[in-house]
Structures are given as C-alpha cells and as structure tokens.
N, C-alpha and C positions, 0 to 999 in steps of 0.2 A: 409531412403529416405529423401532428402533435400526438402525444401519448393519449390524450383524451379522445381524439378522433380515431386513433388506432383501436382503442378499446371499444368505441361505439361500433366501428365497422366489424370488428371481430365478433361482437355479441349480437349484431343486428339491431342495435338500439337506435332509434331515431331521436330520442330525447332521454331525459332522466329515467332511471328504472322505476317500477311501481313504488308508490309511497305508503300504501296501506296493505297490511296482510296480518293473518293470524300468526303469532310468534312461534307456534308449533309447526307452521308450514313456511319454509323459507321462500324468499324471493328466488324464483328459478329463471334462468336465462336459457331460452330455447337455442338449440343448435350445439354441435360438438365443438370442442376446442380444436385448434389447428395443431394436430399432433404430428410428430415425426414418425417414420416407420418403426423406429426402435421403441418409442413411447407407446405407440399403438399395440405393438407386440407384447410389451410388458403388461399393459392393462388387460389385454385378452387373456394372458396367462393368469392374472389374478382373478378374472371372472371365471375361468375354468376351475381354479382351485375352490372358489366359493361355491360354484354350482355342484361340485363333486363332494365336498366335505362340510360345507357350512352354508346351506342355501338360504337361511334366514338372515344372514349377516349383510348389513349395508356397509360397503367399503367406500370411504371418501378419501381423496387427497386434500390435505389441508395446507394453508399457509403460503410460504414463499413461492413454491412451484406454481401454484394457481395464479398468484399475483404476477409473477414473471411471464407466465404463459399468456395471460391477458394483455400484458404490455408488449411483449416481444414476439408473440406467435411462435413459429417454428424456430426462430432464432434465440429462443430462451437459453440463457447460459447455465441454467441450473440442472444438475444431474442428481440432486438430493431430493428425494421424494418422501414426504411424511404421510403415512397412512393412518387414518383413525377408523376404528371398527365399532360397530353399534352394540354388539352383544358378546364379544369374546376378547380375551386379552391379546396383546401383541405377541406374547410368547407362544400362545396356542396357535394363532394363525400362521406365524412364521414357521412353526414346526409342520403345519399342514402343507405349506409351500414346499418344504424339504421332502415331505412324504410323497408329494406329487412327483417331484424330480426323481426320487428313488424308484417309484413304480414305473416311470418312463425310462429308467436306466440312464439318466442324465446326471452329470456331475453338478455339484453345487457347493457353495461356501458354507462354513459352519454358521449356525445361528449364534449371534452374540446376545446374551441375555443381559439387560440393564436392570440392576437392582432398584427396587422401588423405595421411595422414602419411608423411613420408619414411622412416619405419621400415619401411614395406612397399614393397618394390622389385620392379621387373620385372613379370612376369606376375601375381604375388600382388597388387601394387598395383592393376593394372587390374581384377582380379576384385573389389576392394573399393571401387571408385569409387562414391560416393554421389551422389544427385541429389534435387532438390526440384521440386515442380510444384503449382500451384494448380488444383484441380479442383472445380468447383461450390461455390466458397467454402471448401473444405477445403484446408489447407496440408498436403500429403502429402510425406513424406520417404521415399525409397527407398534401402535399403542391403541388403547381404548379411549372412547370419549370420556371426559372427566370434568370435574369442577375443583376449585381450589379455595382455601380459606387462609387468611394471613393474620399474623400477630403484629401489633404496632411496633414491636422492637426488632423485627426481623424482616428482611426482604425475601426470604425463602418461604414458600407455603408451609404453614403449620399443619394443614390437613388437606389431603387429596382424596377425592371420592369418585366413584363411578357416576357419570353424568349423562345428560342428554346432549344432542347436537347443539341445542340452543345454549345450554350452560357451557359447553366447550367453546363455542364461538365468543361468548361474552367474557370469558376469562382471558382472552388474548389481548396482546398489548396494543395493537392498532387495528382499525377497521379494515385496512387493505390487506392485513395478514389474517383476517377472520373469514376469508372466503374458502369455499370447499368445491371440489369437483366430485360429484357423485358418479362413481363408476357404474353403478347399477342402472342409472337413468341417463347417463351422459349429459348431465346438466351442471352448470355452475350454481351453487346455492349461497345465498347471502342472508344469514340468520339475523344479523344486526340491522339489516336493511339500509346500511350506509356504506358498505365496502365498495360496491360498484359505483355509487354516486361519488365517493371520494376519489376513486380512480379516475373517473371522468373529469372531475374538477381539479385533479392533481393536488389533493389535500391530505396532509398527515393529521389524523385525529384518533382519539381513543374510543372504544365502544361504550365504556361507562364514563361517568363524570371524571374529568381529567385530574382534579386535585386528589381525590381518594385513590385513584389509579396510581399516581406518582408517589403518594405516601406509602402505599403498599410495597412498591418496588421502584425506588428512585432511578434505577438503571433504565427504566422505560423512557425517560426523557432523552437519554443518550442514544437509545435505539431509534427514537423518533427523529432525532437530529441526523443520525446516520442515514436513515432512509430518505429524509428530505434532501441530503447531499447526494445520495446514490441515484435518486430518481429525478432530481431538480424539482421537487414538489415544495409547496408551501406548508408551513405548520399552522394549524388552525389558531385563531386569536385566543380561543378558550384555553387551549393547551399552553400557549405562550404565557398567558396570565397565571395559570396554575404553576408553571415552572419557575416563575419569579417569586413565588411565595417563599418566605424565609424558612418555613418548615421543610420544604423540598430541598432547599440548599443545605440545611442542617442534615437531613437524612442522607443526601448524597455524600456529604463529608464523613459521616460517622457510621452509616449502615453498609456502605459499599467499599470493598477493598480497593487499594491502589492498582492491584493487578487487573481487576475487572474494569476500572476506569481506563487504564492504559490500553487494554484490549479493545474497548469501545472506540477510543480515539484512533487506534490503528485501523479499525474498520472504516472510519471516515476518510482515511488517506489511502485506502486500498485502490487497486487498479480499476475495479468495476465502478467506482464512484465517479459520477459525471461532474460533480461540482463541489470539490472539497472546501472551497472558500465559503460556500453557503453554510457548511457545518460550523466553521469558525464564527461567521456572522451570527448564527443562531446561538452559539455559546455566549457571545457578547450580549445579544438581545435578551437572553434569559438571565443574565447576571451570574452565569455559572462558569465563566471563563477562568476566573481565578481559583475556583475549586478544582478544576481540571488541570490547569497549568499554574501551580502555586509558586509564583515568583518570590513571595515573602519567605520561602523556606530557607533563604540564605542566613537568617539570623541564627547565631550559634548559641549553644548552651553556655550559660555564664554571663551573657550579655545583659545589660540593664534593660528592664522593660521599656518598651517604646511609649512615648506620650501619645495622647489622642491626636495631636497635631502631626506627629511623625507618622502615625498610622495612616492618617488621611493623605499626607504627602506621598507615602509609599503607594497608596491606592491610585493616586493620580498618575504617578510615574509608571506603575504597572499597566494602567489602561493605555497610556501613550505607547508603551512597548507593544502591547497586543495590537493596537491600531496600526502601527508601522509594520508589524509582522503580517497583518491581514492585507495591507496594501501591497507588500512584496509578493505575497502568495497570489493575490489577484492578478498582478502584472505577469507573473510567471505562468500562471494557469492560462491566461489569455494568449501569451506567446506560444505556449505548447499547442493550444488549440489551433492557432493560425498556421503553425509550421506543419502539423501533421494532417491538416485538412488541405492546405495548398500543395503540400509535397507528400502525397500518400505513399509514394515509392520509397520514402526514407524508412529505414528499419530502426526500431528502438525497442530495447528490452523493457516492456512496460512494468515488469516487476520492480524496476528501479524507480518508477514514478512515485511510489509511496515515499521513498527516501527523499526525493526532490521536494515533495510538499512539506515534509518535516523541516528540511534545510531552509526553504523559503520562509516559513513562518518563524523559525528560530533564529533567522539571520540577525535581527537586532539584539537578541540575547547573546549570541556568539560575539557580537561586537562589544558588548559589555565585558565579556570574558577577556577580550584583548586589551582592555584599558588598564594597564598595569601601573600601580603606584605603590609606594612603601607603606601606606596606611593599612591598618587591619581591615578596614571596610573595603579597600581596594582589593586585598587578597581574597576576601570572601566573594567579591564580584567575579573574580577569575573563574570560580567554580560554579557559577549560576547555571551555565549551559549544561554541565554534567548533572547538577542537582535536578534540573528540570526533566532531563531524559530519565534519570533514575526514578523520579517520582512517577513517571509513566511506566516504569518497570520494563523499559526497552532493553533487549539483550545487548551485550557488549559489541557484537558485530554491527548492529544497527548504529550504535553510538559512533563507532569508528568510521563507518561509511558516510554517515551524515556529516561528520567533521571533515572528512576528505573533500566532500562537495564544497563545504564552506571555505576551507583553506584555499581551494583553487580559484575562488571567485575573483579576488583582487589581482593575482597575477594574470588571469585571463582578461580582465577589464583593461589592465595596463597594456597588454599585448595588442588587444583590439584597437585601443585608442591611439597608441603611439608607437608600438613596437613591431609592426608588420607592414611591409611594403605592399600596397594594394596592387600595384602594377606587376610585381613578381608573382603574387597569388594568381592574378588573372592569367598571366603567361603560363604558370604551372598547370592551371586548369584547362589551358588551350583555348581560352575565350578572348585572347588579346591578339588582334590581327598583326602579323608581321613581327611579333615579339617572341623570340625563342630563347629559353633559359640556357645558360652555360651550365656544365656539370657542377662547377663550384657554387653557382647561385642556388641550384637545386639542393645540393648537399648542405649548404649553410641554412637553407630554409628548413630542411629536415631536422637539423640539429636544434634550431631555435624552437621549433614546435615541440620536439622531444623534451627539451629542458623544461618547458612550461608545463607539459601535460604529464610527464612521467611521475612527478610527486603526487599527482591527483590519482593516477592509476585508472582502475576500471570505471570510476565515476566521472571521467572527464567530460562526457556529454552533458551530464546533469549540471556540473559546474559551469559549463558553457551556456546552458539555457538560463541559469540564474544570473550569470554575468550579463548576458544580452538583455535580460528583462529590465536592467537598470538604465539602459539607453532609451531615449525617447522615440526614435524613428522605428515604428513597428515593421514597415515594409523592408527597410534595410536590415533589421534584425533577422527576419525570416531568411532573406537571401544570404546574410553572413553565416548563419548556422548551416545552411545547405552547402555553401562553398567550403567552409572549414571542415565539415565532416567528409565531404568528397575529397578534399585535399589530403586530409590525414589518412583516410582509409584506402582510397582508390589510387591516388597519385603518388603519395609518399610511402604507402604500405607500412604504416606505423601501428596498425591495430593490434597485431600479435604481440609486439613488445610492450604495448601499453596495458594489455590484458594480463600479461604474465610478469609478475614482479621479479622473477628470476632471470629475465632477459633484458638486455643481451648479456650472456655469460662472458666473462673476460677471456679473450683469446690467449693471453699469456698469464701464467701463474707467477707467484712470487719468486720461485726458484729461477724461472727463465729471466725475469727482470734483473735479478741479482747477477746473472751470468754476464749481461752486457753492461750493467752499471753496478759493480761489486760494492757492497757495503751501504747502498743507499737505504734510507729509512726515514721515519718521521714525516714531516710536512712534504719533503721532496717526493717520498714514495706515494703519498696521497695525490700529489699533483700528477704523477705519472699514471696512476690508475684512472684519474679523471680524464686525462688526455687520451688514454687508450679507449675509454668509453666514447669520447667524442669522435675519434677516428673510426671506430666500429660503426657508430650510428651514421656518420656521413658516408661511409662506404658500404652501407647496408649489410654489415656482417652481424645479423641479428640472431642467427641460430647456428652457432659454431659446432653444435653437437651432431649435426646432420650434414656434414660435408666430407668429402673424401680426404684421405691423408695427404694426397698431392695438393689439393686446394688449400688445406690447412697450412701445409708447409710454405706454400707461396704467400699466403696472407700473413703468416707469422714473420716471414722475411721482410715483407713490405712494412709491417707495423714496427718491427725493430729498427728498420732504417729511419722511419718517420720519428720514432721516439728518440733515437740517437741524435738526430738533427735538432729536434725540439728541446732536448735536455742536454745539449753538448756541454754547457757550463757545469752541470752536475757531474757528468762523466769525467770531465777534466779535473774537477775538484776532488772527486773520489780517487782518481788515479794519483794525484799529487799527494793526497793524504796517505795512500797505501805505500808510497815510496819513502816516506819519512821514517 
C-alpha cells in the first residue's frame, strides 16, 4: 500500500479532501487517528487537565507528529509532541499539568521554560512563553498559537505575536507540517486546505507562495528537500522554480550559517530517511549543490584571482564530481535496500548508515585527495575531502569514521576480486559438499580476513557495502555480503577483535621477548611483534586477559617455541654479537 493509499484509508477519504471552506473553519477529517495505548493515555491526561483548570482552551497537536501519524499509523516513530494552545501560554498550561500531578500525588519532571524572542515584549511576550515537559516517555512542547514577521536581512522572525489557528498554520514551512489534531474534537484540521491533499499526492509544497517563503528563511528549501528524501515525496514544480532563483541561492549562502547547513544535510543522511539519493538529486536540480558542498573552497589566500574561463572549468569539474558521487550513492543505496529486504535476518547498526551515505557521496572527492603530486595545486587537492567535511561542520569523529570506510574500499575490492578462494569460503560456511577445511586452511583464512578488516575497524561492513556496490552483478553482491558477514562473525569469530581496537593484546611483553632473544630491537623487534599477532589470530588467542594462568603459561610456551623457530637467525645473530 502506498503512503497516499494509507492516508486515504486511515482518514476514510474516498477521494481528495473538500476543496472549499471558510478559512476560519478548517477542513476537518472525521474519525480518530490510530493511537497507541500510550498516546491515548497521554491525550486523556491532557483533556482532564484542560477540563479541570482551563475548560475554554482548545488543545491541538501540530506538525510532525500529526504528519507521521497519518502516514505510519500506530507505527509512527515520533515521540515528540508539539502542543499549541488557543488562549494560554505554554508555560501556564505546562504548570497546570504539573499541578494536576501534584494533586494526584504523582511524580513529574520539572517544567523547562523556553525564553521567548526579545522581539515580543511585555504582555505579548508573557503570553508566548513556551515550555517543555517529559510525560510518560513523550517529549511534550507547549506553546501558544502565533504568527511571525520577517525582515529581509534575517532568516529569524523579527516579530512574533499571539495568533489564530489559521495564522499559526500559514506561518509553517510546509503544508504537510501544517496539519493539526484537535484533542477537543478528535479531528484532524487542515487550515491551509492543502496538507491532506499534498499527503495524498505525496507532494512537498509551501502554504504561502514559495519564493517569498524561501526568501524569508532560505533554510526552508533544505527542510523541504529533507522531507522529500525522508518520505520519498516529490517537490512541487513551483517550489523547485523558486529554489532556482538567484536570490534564494544568495540568501542561503549569506543568511544561513554553515552549522545550520551542515545540520540540514546530516538530517538528509539520517537513518529515518528513506531515499538520501533523492536529497542529493534535488540539491542538483535546484542548483544549490555547490552552495551546500563548496568544492571551490580549496583556493588559498594569496592565490591569483581565477579567470572567468577557469571559474567555468571549475564549475564543470565540480558538477562532474557531484554526478559521480550521486551515482555511487545510488548504487550503494540500491544494494543496501536489496540486501536488507532479501536478508532481513541480517543485523546492521543503522546508526552507521548515515556515515555510509557520506562516504558513498564523497568517494570521488576522497579520490582527489589521494592524487598526490609535487605541485601546489596537487597539495591543495589532498585536503579537499577534509575541507568539504569541515564546511559541513562535521565533528572530528565523523570525519575519522567516514575516512575509515573509504580507506577500506580498495583493499576489500582487491580481496573480493582476486584475493580470496571461493571454494575455501564455501567450505568454511559448510555449503561445499564433501569439502572439509584443514585447520591450517581455516587459520590462514582467519588471518587473511583479519589483515584486511582490522585497519578498517568497526566500519568494515560499511566499507564492504561500498566496495560491493562498485561490482556490476547485483545478485552476486547480495550473496557475497551475506557470506562474508556470516564467515567473519559466525564462523571465524572475528567480530570482537574487529570492534575493539585494543584486541588482540600481545601475549608476550617486551621483557619476555628480550629474555629469549636478548638485545633484539629495531626492525627485527617489529617483525617479531607482527609474527606474534599473526600467531595469536591464527590460533584464536583474541582475549588473553580472560584466561587462566595455566592456559596462559601453555600458550606463552607454544608462542615462544614458534617465534624461536621463525626467528632462529635473529636469535643466532644476537647470540654471536653477545659473545664478541
């Protein structure tokens, strides 16, 4: 069932909602929303508070919760509820909720008062005080219906006043976010008369004319693109045209902070987003891609100004890079969808999905960084990847994890293409009839996979997905991912030491090594440490901190014997040196 069909079914609409009504009376949809028991309990609590302390107040839930409830029904992922009140401030009503709890002898969280903008002064400001409160696991915000006025030089409202429900709806960024659920009447209200219609047609549009809306706050186009990606909706042609206006481009560049732009892009790549590639496509369609991802930022202070021709050439190269990044993102997203639809039993930490989307889109930029040469221009190119992430104000941890994914792609591609014996893998998985691996073959396979995956660390699955996305056969790629994950985690038991950068801890310390090869150092000592790591991985000595003294003594003896044989020439050389 499509989203449009789901909304129609939920609301009992056989066709489009009513198209004509008095703007002081909203389009109302008969029937209650499909509430969970917890949601029903919360709304009944709010009704009791209103009945007892504020019987004339109309309480509405606004925005995202209503939208998501109409789309997902009981499966709505949102536990953030925004309440708008008809005749009292958010602070006053939140305090009444707490008073109700106190009189019932029930515990409650403290009311958090949100300071109102200084643009609202005196009595007006007091009426607009907002508050937040955690109730039964829901983050509930309380505020009064309002309207806003903007100045052309600022994206923040210069005046906020007490408004009507109609004014509150028309100030909102998108029609699908301007829907209300009236707790008093148990009805969905659509004051713009377009919210339900746009949900049914899966369209992203603004309540007011799009160009003035975007010029008031250019961040609205990034929010529109985010919701288009999150819900797999289309952006209205009128909104696309407005976004392509040079004034919107200028406003996004100079009225919006890089932090705000970076946060908006991060939302496009978040786990809840269904279609991140759509977000990138829309940034390209609106000609805002280079504002958001400024590749030209590599020009350094003191460089000679670029000619018009050079600027045009840079723009052509940048668009080529964006297009390649979009293609890689598209292939990766398609592979991820096929893998986790066909193999739902596979586990994956979806919080890492966001980082995979960054890595996929930035892969061609990371390739530029790897093109080293002695020229000054070449040195600047090495840092484009970091400049781009810095322009998005990504934290250092994100940068490091995204780079880990990208660093692992080529080694994994090489291993998949030529470095791993398919027959041995099939035998290790138990899917090869009559073929049983010897211990030496299994331990060699464990070491080979460990060597490839350990430098990638916790992001090895994301690197594997990105590597597989570059191969053409989609069916083989799905099976390869499933087989390698099963091999690494279930058969070879490598998960723990890949997730923990401190494992495996060396079984022997430097003093013990010096005891059986006195005086060894430098390159020879490093070779011994590397051989010790190989021996431990092959012999599954991954966690030496949790074995008995007897087991440790046995393993140390076996390891010393192995190293003594492997490095007999070093031992002999050190013995001869010591006797001179």
